N, C-alpha and C positions, 0 to 999 in steps of 0.2 A: 130738597134735592133728591131726585130718584137716581140711585146708582145705575150705570149701564149694566146690562147683563154680561156675565162672564168676562169681566175685565182681567182677572188673573190669567185665564187661558189665553186671552188676547195678548197679554204681556209675554207669556211663554212662547206663543207662536211667533211673535215679533222677534224675540230673542233668537229663536231657531233660524228664522229667515236671515237675520243679520250675520249669524255665524256661517250659514251656508254661502252667503254672498262673499264674505271674507275668504272662505276656503276656495271658492271659485276663482277669485282674483289671484290668490296665491298659487293656484294650480297653473295659471297662465305664465308665471314668471320663469325665466330661464337664466336670470342673473339679477343684478341690482335693479329695482324698479325705476322707471323713468317715464317721462312724457305723460300720456293720458292714463297709462296703467298706474303710475304713481299717484296721479290726481284721483283716480277712482278708488285706490286703496285708502288714501287719506279721508275721502268722503265717507267710505264705509266705516272707518274707525271713528269719525265724528258721530255718525249715526248710532254706533254702538254706545259711545259715551253718553250721548243725549238720552237714549232709552234708559240706560242705567241710572242716570240722574233723575229722570222723570218718574220712574217707577221704583226707585231704590229704597223706599221705606217699607216695602213688603218682603218678608213678613215682619221685619223689625227695622227701626230707623237705622239707616246707614248700610243696609244689606247689599245695596248695589255699588257701594263705594269702591271695592277692590276692582270690579270690572271697569268702572268708569276711569279709574286711575291707570289701569293697565292699558286700556285703549288710548287714553290721552298720551301716555308716555311713549308708546310706539309711534303714534302720529307725530309727536313733537320731534322724535329722533329723525323722522323723514322730512321735516318741514324745510330745513335750509336747502336741501337738494331741490325740492319743488320750487322754492322761490327763485333759485338760480336758473332752473329750467324755463320758468315763465319769463324771466328777464331776457334770456338768450332769444327766446321765440319772439318777444316783443321787439327787441333790437333789430332782428333780421326782417321782420314783417314791416315795421314802421318805416324803415329806410330803404326798402328794396327798390323803390322807384326814384330814389334821390341819388343821382350819380356822384354828387360831391360828398355826401355824408356816408353813403353806403360802405365804402372801404373801411372807414373808421369804425362803423357799427359792427362790421364783420370781424375786425381785429379784436374789438372788445368782447364780442360773443365768444371768440376763440379763447381769449384770456380767461373768461369765466369758466369755460370747459376745463382748461388746464389748471387754474388756480383756485377753483371753487372748493367748497367744503366737500370732502369725499363721502360724507355721511357716516353713519355708525359702522363699526367693524362687524364682520359676519358673526363673531361671537356675541357681540352686544345685541344684534338683531335677533339671533336665536334665543337669547335669554329673555328679551322683551316679548317675543312671540310665545314662548313657552309659558311665561307668566300670564299672558292674556288667555291662552287656552285653559289653564288651570282655573282662572277666574270665571270663564264661561261655564265650565263644568260645575263649579260650586254654585253658581247662580241658577243654573238649570235644575240642579238637585233641590235647591231651596224652593223654587217655584213648584216643582213637581209634588212636593209635600202638601201644597195648598189646594190642589184640585185633582179630581179623578176624571180624565178626559173620556174614558170609556162610558162611565155612567152619567157624565155631565154634571157632576156635583162639585162644589167649591166651598171653601170656608167663608161663611157669610161675613164674619168680622173682618177678615182680610179684604174681601171684596169692597166692603163699605169704606174701610180705611184707605185702600188704594185709590178708590174713586175720589175721596176727599182730598188726598194729597196731590193727585194728578191735577185736579181742578185748581187747587191752591197754587201750584207751581205755574200753571198756564196763566192764571190771573196776575201773578206777580211779574212774570215776564212781560205781559202786555202793559202793565202799569209802568215798569221800568222803561220800556220803549217809548211810551207816551211822555214820561217825565224827561227823557233825553231830548225830546223835541226834534226839529230838523237839524241834523248834525252838521257841524263845520268840519274842516279837515281833520282836526285832532279827534273828534268824536265819531268819525265815520266808521272806523273799524269796530269799536265797541258796540255801536248801534247795529252793525251788521251781524255781530255774534248774537245779540239779543234776538234779532229777527230770525236768524237761522234756528236758534233753539226753539222759538215759538212755532216756527214752521214745522220742524220735526215733531214737536209735540202734537200739533193739530193733525198732521198726517197719520200719527199713531192713533189718535182718538177717532178720526174718520167720521162716519155717519152717526156715531154715538154722541157727538157734540156738533150738530149740524150747522148752527148759526155761524160760529167762527170759521167754519170750513171755507167760507167765501173769502177769507183773508189770505188763503194760501197762495193764489196767483200774485197778489200784491206783495207778499213776503218774498216770493221767488224773484220778482222783478227788482225789488230793492236789494236783495242779496246779490243778484247778478251785477247790477249797476254799481253798487258800493264795492264789490269785488274788483271790477274793472278799474275803478279809481284807485283802490288800494294797490293793485299790481303796478300801476304807473308811478305811484308814490314810492314804492320799493325800488322800481327801476331808476328813478332819479337818485335815490340814495346810493345804489350800486355804481352808477356812472360816476358820481362824485368820488366815491371811494377808490374806484379804479384809476380815475384821473389823478387823485392825490398820490398814487403810488407810481406814477409815470414820469418819464423825462419831460422836460419843458415843452418840446414840440408836440409830443404825443398828448400831454396834458391839455394843451390848448385845443388840439383837434377833438379830444374827447368832450371837453366842455362845450364845444360848438354843437354837440348833439342835444344839449339841454333845452334850448328855447322851444323847439317843436314838441319835445316830451312834456315840458311844463305846460304848454298851451293845451296839449291833449289831456293832461291831468286836470286842468281847470274845467274843460268841457265835460269830462267824465264826472267830476264833482257836482257840476250843475245838474247833470242827468240824475245822479243819485239823490240829490236834494229834492228834485221834482218828484221822483218816485217816493221818497220819504213823505212828502206832503200828501200824496194820494193815499198812502198807507195809513197815516195818522188820522186823516179825515174819516176813513172807514173804521178805524179802530175805536174811535171815540164812541162811548156809550155801548160798545159791544158787550153782550152778556155771554159768559162762559158757563153754560148750563148743559147737563146731560139730558138727552132726549128721553 
């Protein structure tokens, strides 16, 4: 295996890009994040955690752990709010042309807005963000010791070790995805997480690992279709939970929303499974080698 040139500087640059992206999103906020801004913020945090996991053994094993956990914890603190945002949007969109069910869907969406999880307190959010910023700084300092960007030099031992570990992690993610096979309903979300991590890793390696780069569009398609099915699954659970807390008449009206949602979930699952089959067919015998 020939290590790719300057993988340590590539990691440092990617880290800086992810921090800049996070800061740009935070600068747009004028209150609690919601809607697409919340979605973009959570995606940015996922990408930070994925990079910290993929490259976290340089210079020492576990060096990226603090950053990975800090990004994960902030994302998780925002997760419930995002789930409820998506559920409200799906309810209103799916039944907007159904005059019989639309009023019920609008009432449930309003209940979600009133009764939903308020998310972390401002103090908790500030603490999580401060911890993430500290972890970023420590990680950047650690990587800066490994290379001299002005003179273009880097520690050869760390370059070789990082290349080996990145390749090993990508191979392992690919094998786990293959072993999972075409997922059923219960396995769809775990398979989506594996596909997402493999995609983020291949986007990081880019042209330095050219053969698997062809997988990225297939990984994106599976991630999107599996995500749509997962959103509908969570909507079903939310409707059932709200119906269970309603009076008899309102409970019956809420439960009448379920048949079309369940039918849509079944169709979304079929699309995700078809996407999985295309991905697995391409993934078979794929070699993860540096160019």
